[in-house]
Each structure stands twice: as C-alpha cells, then as structure tokens.
N, C-alpha and C positions, 0 to 999 in steps of 0.2 A: 208537732205537725210541720213547722218550718224546717226542723232538722231533717225530717224524712224527705221533704221536698228538695232540700239542698243535697242530700245524699243521692237522691234519684237523678237530680240534674248533673251532679259530679260524675255519676256512673256513665252518663251519656256524653258528657263533654270531654272526659279524660281521653277516650280513644281518638276523638277528633283532634285534640291537642297533640297527641302523639303522632298522628298523621301529619299535622302541620310541621312538627319538629323534624320528622323524617324527610318531608319534602324540602324543608329549609336546608337540612344537612346535605341532602343529595344535590341541591342547587349549589351550595358552597363547594362541594366536592367537584361538581362539573365545572365550576368556574376555575377551581385550582387546576384541574386537568387541562382546561383550555389555555390557562396561563403557561403551564409547563409545556404543552404542545407548541404554543407560540414561541417560547424561549428555545425549544429544540429546533424549530424550523429556522429561527434566526441563527442559531449556532451552526446548523448545516449550511446556511447561506454563507456565513463567515468562513467556514472551513473551505468551501468551494472557491472562495476568492483567493485562497492560498495556493490553489493548483495553478499550473501554467495557463495563462489566458490565451496565448497563441504559441504556435510552434515556431522555433527559430528557423529561418530560411537558410538551408545549406544546399546549394546546387548539387544534384546527383544523389540526394539522400531523401528518405521519407521517414518521418517520426510520428508515431501514433501512441496515444496514452489512454488508459481507461482506469477509472477509480470507482469502486462500488463498495460502500460501507455496509456492514451487516445490520447496523441500526441507523438512526437519524444522523449520527456523527460517528467517526471511527478513528482508529489509530494509525492507519496506513497513510503514506504520503509519497509523492514523487515530485521532482523538480527538474527543470531544464535551465541551466545557467549559461549565458553567453559570456565567454572568457576572452582574454586578450589573444591576438593573433588568429582570430576566427575559430578557436577551439570551443568545444561544447562540454559543459559539465552535466552529467546525468546522475541524478540522485534518486534512490528508492529506499524506503524505510518502513518500519513497522514497530509501533510502540505496543508493548504487551497490554492485553485486555481490550475491551471495547467500550463504546460510549464516551461520555464526557471526560472522565479521567485520562483515557488514552488519547483523546483529541487534544487535550491541553498539553500533554507531554509531546505529542506529535508536532504541535505548533512551535513549541520551544526548540525541538531538535531541528526542524526544518529551518527556522530562523537563524540558528547558530551556523548550520552548514552553509546556508546561502550567504551569510555575512562573511564567513571565513574563506570560502572558495576563491574569490577573486584576489585574495591577499597571499595565497600560497600555491605554488606550482604542484606540490606533492599531494596526491589524494590521501596517502597514509598520514601525512601531517595534518590535513584537514580533519580527519576522523579523530586523531589524537587530541587536537584542540577542542573538538566538539565533546569528547569524553570528559575533558577537564572542566568544561563549563557546565555540563549536565550533572556530573556526579554529586556536587553539593546540594542540589535542589531536587534530585530524583526521589519521588515517593517510594516508601518501602515496598519491596517486592516487584518493582517495575524496572524496565530497561527498554532500550531501543536497538533493534537490529537495523543496520544501514549499510548500503553499498554505494560507493562514489566512484564514478569512472570519468575520465577526461578523454574526449575523442577529438582527434585531428582529422577534419573532413578531407584534407588534401591527400593524405596517403592511407587513411583508414586506421591509423595506429590508435591503440587504446591503452591507457595506464589506469589501473583500478586498484582499489583497496576495499576490504570487506570487514565489517564489524558484525559478524555472526549472521548475515542475511543469506537468503536462498541464492544459490549460484546461478548467474546468468547462463543462458544457453545460446551458443553461437552455432548457427546452421548454415552449411554450405555444401558443396559437392562432395566433400570428404566425409560428411555425416554430421552428427550433433556433438558438440564439445561443451563441457561445463567449464566455465572460466573461474578457476580456483584461486583464492587468496584467503589467508587465515587472519582471524582477529576476534577478540571478545566483543560482545554487544556493548553499546554505549551506556554509561551510567552505572556499571556494575563494580568496576575495580579501578583504583588510581594507577597512574604511571603505565598505562597500556601503550604498546607499540603495534602498528598495523602493517602487515606485510603488503608490499605492492607487487603486482604482476603485470604482464604485458600481453597484448594480443593485437592482431590486425584483422579488421573486417575487410575482406577482399571484395572486389566487384561482384555483385550478385548475392552476397551473403547478408545475413541479418542477425541481430542479437535480441533475445527476449529477456527482459528484466521482469521479475514477478515476485509477488508476496505469497505467504503460505496459505492464504485463503483459497488459492487455486489447488495446490497439491495436497492439502490436508482436509479437503472436503470428503465427506462420507456418503455412501448410498444407504438404502434401506437395510442392506445386509451388514452394515457397518464396515464395509470395505473402504479403504482409503484410495483417493484418486491417484496420488503418488507421483514421484519423479519419473520412474520408468514409463508410466503411461503417458506423461507429458512428452518425454523424449520420443516415444513411438509416434505420437501425433505429429510432432515436428518433422520427423523423418518422412511421414506420409504427405506432408504439405510443404515441400521445399520451395515451391513457387506460389503459394496461396497469396493472392493480393490483399486479402483482408484477414490477416492472421488472428487478430484480436477477436473478431466475431466468430471465427472458426473455433477458437479455443473456448469461448463462452458457450457455444452450442454444444461442444463435447462435454463441458462441465455440467451444463443443465441436464443433458441426457443421462449422464452418469448419476447425478443426484436424484433425479426423478422430479415430477411436477409438483409433488406435495411437500417437498423437503424445504425447511427453512435454511437460509444462508447461515453458516456457522461462524464465519470470520470475515473480516474485511478483505477485499481483494483489489490488487493493483497490478496492471499490466502495462509495460512500455516496450514498444518495438522500434528498433533502430535498423533501417534497411538501406543498404548501399546499392545504387543502380548498377546493373550489369554492363552498362554501356561505357564505363570509364576505361581509362588507359591501363597500362600494364599492372598486373597484380603485384602486391608486395608480400614478401615472405612472412609467414606467420611464425611467431615465437611464443614460448612460455605459456602454452595452453595446458589444460588438464591432460594427464596421460590417458584418461578414459575417453575413447572415441567410439561412437556407435556408427558403423558403416551404413550408408544410405541404401 
C-alpha cells in the first residue's frame, strides 16, 4: 500500500520538480545573458573612449567623424593626432572580423599608431613600425588595414601611406580623385615597406576617409553599394554641408529598412574652407579622375 502511495506521489511530484529545474535553468541562463550583456555594454563604452573626444581646432578647416559598429563592439577605428608644427595626423583602420576579437586587435593597432606617430615624420615609417609590433601577436587569420595621413593645415598638403585600406576620395572642382598608395595590411608579413604619396587639399575641397562597411553593403538583391556609387554620390554633392549624414541616408536607402548592418562603418571628412588664400598645386594623385 505504501509503495503504491509513494509511486502515485512520485508520478505527481516528478513533473513539478522538472518544472522547477527548468525555471532554475532559465533563470541561470537569463542571469548569464544579463552578465554578458553588461560586459558588452562596458566593452562598447571602453571602445568609444578610444575614439577622438574632441575635434582638433584648425582655422579654416572642418573635421567630422562617424563610427558605427555592426555589433556592440567592432573592429573599425579612427584617430586624429595633433602633431608638431600644427600638423594633423588622420588615421583610419579596420581589423578583420567583428565583435570582441576585432575590437581587441583594433585597440592594439590604434594604440601602436598613436604612440608611434609623434616620433616619426614619415607615415610610411609609422605603418612599418606598427606592422613590426603587431605581427608577433596577431591572432591567426586576422590582420588590420590602415591608412595614415599627415595634413599641414597652412597649405593643405597631405602625405599619406596605406596598409591595404580603402582609398580616400578627394572631391573638388575637377571631380573626384582616389588618393592611391600601396602596401600590405598590418600583421600579415614581416619586413613590409609602405609607399608614400602626396596630395593637396585646395580651398573648397574635402577628403572622405571611409571603411568597407560603406561600400561593401548589400541590398535585398545582393547588389553591392560599391565605390562607383560612392564616387557618383560625391560628384552630386560637391558642396553638401553635412556629407556624413548624406552618405548615411544613401546607404540606408540602398540597403532597405529591414536589412541588418553587415560590417562596421567609419567615415571621416576633412573639409578646407573655400575662403582661404591662393590655391596650391596638387601633385601625385591617382590617375583616375571622374569629371564633375
């Protein structure tokens, strides 16, 4: 009789115990998700502290930046470094991948470039030193694209070197020019050298630095936004006062309202006022020019 009673009770208690166990497991899982979510929010906050907190003041110039990770944290970065003699270092980069691994590599690359830039005049030498420091610690299958430009605000001259990053676009009365310089991404191969090139941002002209989250976005038909589309937009907006928001609007319309962001995106615009004195002759730009 007691055995039958115990069996009857067990048949009724067991489902309740399973429910209690399931509730407990869900609660533990929810607490873990909350902890992870909190840690990701902290990571995002830390990453944002690495971005420029204020724009360097250069009379006759406007500098705008936009950073938009695809997840809580990302692998893109940009920096504005005040150098000797009033010059400005502009850095933009992209660590492969997304999320925390890319963010960690991004932070290391950004720190190395920022520490090295004030010590070396040559942008190519800065990238070469960054490659040397990153190479021994780079995780397998990862690398960093990075472009570093030094701008003299007095005459608009720019010296730049490129470690496999998207080419900046210089927009002026003559059209849109891609500022070309060659070099392998950082952290891939030892003993790399980085080509330097020169340009001049004339009064009324501007340069767009960007990462591939802009041009490699896809729409619902799997068409890519692409560099030709970007150049066409820049041609159509030669004097747009808020170029970054105009580009973001075009990017959103192209992707559609229901599309997820595929990759991190960074935009930096460097604009020279049209009211300055005599223009300076431009040298060493890409041979490809798109007439306005």
